N, C-alpha and C positions, 0 to 999 in steps of 0.2 A: 439432390435431397429435397424432399417434399416439406411443406410447412409443418405437417404433423410430425415428421421425423425431426425437424428443427426444434419443435416445442419439446419433444422427448429429450433430445440432446441438451437443450438448455436446462430443463428440469434436473438432469444428472449433475450439472456443474454450477448451477446458479449460486449455491451457498459458498462454494470455494471462490468463485470469481467475486462475489459481493464482499467476502471477508478480505480478499486481496485488495479490492478497491478501498475498503475502510482503512487498511494499513498504509496504503499509498497516500491517502488524503491526510489523515492524522492531524486534524486541526480542531478547533473549538466547535465548529458546526460540521464536523466530519460526516455525520450520518447523512445529512442532506446532500452534501457534496459527493459523498460515496454513492449515493442513489443516482445522482446525475451521471457520474462516471460509469456506473454500472449500465444505465440506460443507453448511454453513448456507445458502450462496448457491444451491447446486444443489437443496437441499430446497425453498427458497422458489420457485425457477424451476419446479420440478416441480409445485408446488402451483398455479401459474398456467399450466399447460401448455396449456389451452384458449385463453388470451388471447395467447399468443406468436405474433407474426407474423414469420416468417423474412424476409420482404421488407422489413421496416422496422428494419434495423440491429440484429440481435439481440445482437451483442457489446456494445453500449452498454447494453442492457437488463441483461445479466449483471453488467457492471461497476457499473451503478447499484444493483443489488440488493446487490452486495458492499460498496459504500460505505455503504449504509444499514445493513446488518448489522454492519459494522465499528463504526459510531457507537454501535449498541446494545451491542455486545461491550465497547467501550472504556468506556462508562458503568459496565457491570458490573465491569470490571477495576479501575476507579478506586474503586468502592465497596469491593471486596475488598481492595485495597491499604491502604485507610484502616483496615480492620478488622485485617487480618493481612498485613503487608508481606512480600514474597518477596525473598530475597537471591540474587544471581547465585551460581553454583557457585564462581567464583573467590574470593568473599568467604569461603566456607566452607573452601576448601582453601589459600588463599593463593597459588595458582599460576595464572598465565594460560595459556591454551591454545596460544600460539605457540611454535615452536622454531626459533630461528636462521634466519630468512628473509633473503634477500639484501637489500642496501640498497635497491634500487629497488622490490623487491616489498614491503618494509616500509614504504616511503614511500607506495606505492600503497595498501597495506592501511590505513595511517594516514589517508590522504585519504578512502578509502571509509567508514571508521568515523566520521570527522568529518562527512562528508556525511550518513550515516544518523542520527547523533546529532543533527545540526542539524535534519534533517527530523523526527525524533521529537519535538523540542521545539516545533515549529510548530503552530499551530492547524490543524485539519483543513481549514478553508476555504482555506488556502494550500497545505497539503501535498498534498491530493488532486489538485488541478489540476497541480501540479509532477510528481507521480508519473506521472499519466496522460500528460502531455506528453512528459516526458523518458525515462521508462522503458517506457511502452507505445506511444509514438509516435502518440498520438491527436491528431487536429486539433482546433482550438479549438471548432468547431461540435459535434463529438462530446462533448467535455468539457462543453459547455454543456447537452447533452441528459442526460448522465449525472448531473450535479450539479443539474440543473433550475434553471439560472441563465442570464441573457443572455450572449451572446458577449462583449460589452464588459466584463462583469464577470469572465469568465474571463481576458481579456487583462490587466485591471488586477490580478487576483490572481496571475497569472503574473509580472507585473512586480514586484509587492510581494514575492512569495515568493523570486524570485531575489535581490532586495535583501537580504532577511532571511538567506538562505543565504550570501550573500557576506559579510555582516557577521559571521555566526557563524563562518565559515571563517577570516576575517582575525583574529578573536579567539582562535582556536586556532593561529595562526602560519602559516596557509596563505595565500600572496599570489599574485597573478597572475603 
């Protein structure tokens, strides 16, 4: 694959990969961390430019690289947090960022925050398949390739992940 082909390949999937990175990161400064993760993913893909086969589902390759890079970044983040914890800006200023949203928008925002918080608390083995399935609309076969696990394992992790998510939402006062 040439560099021009790689650029075209990257343009086709950059939005999906960046969105996946944002869902993986899911923290207060998620945009910047997601950008870092996306850049790491692109660099890793560029390093293996000769081995990329466009006919063999290249999107799953990029998502797989992103998932692996996220696991490495997360390990580093946990080590850094143990040494010097970071506080959200709200804790320093005492003011949350929202300003009088409508009731429905506030409820929707609360639900979204609760979902993201619940996802953030899950182990990666449940969180990554949920994100791929519900946010990136990946079929179970593609998730299996990305995570390098059997399709049956993907299905069981999706089932368990949904149950964990439902329990967490119910604990926060959100019911069906």
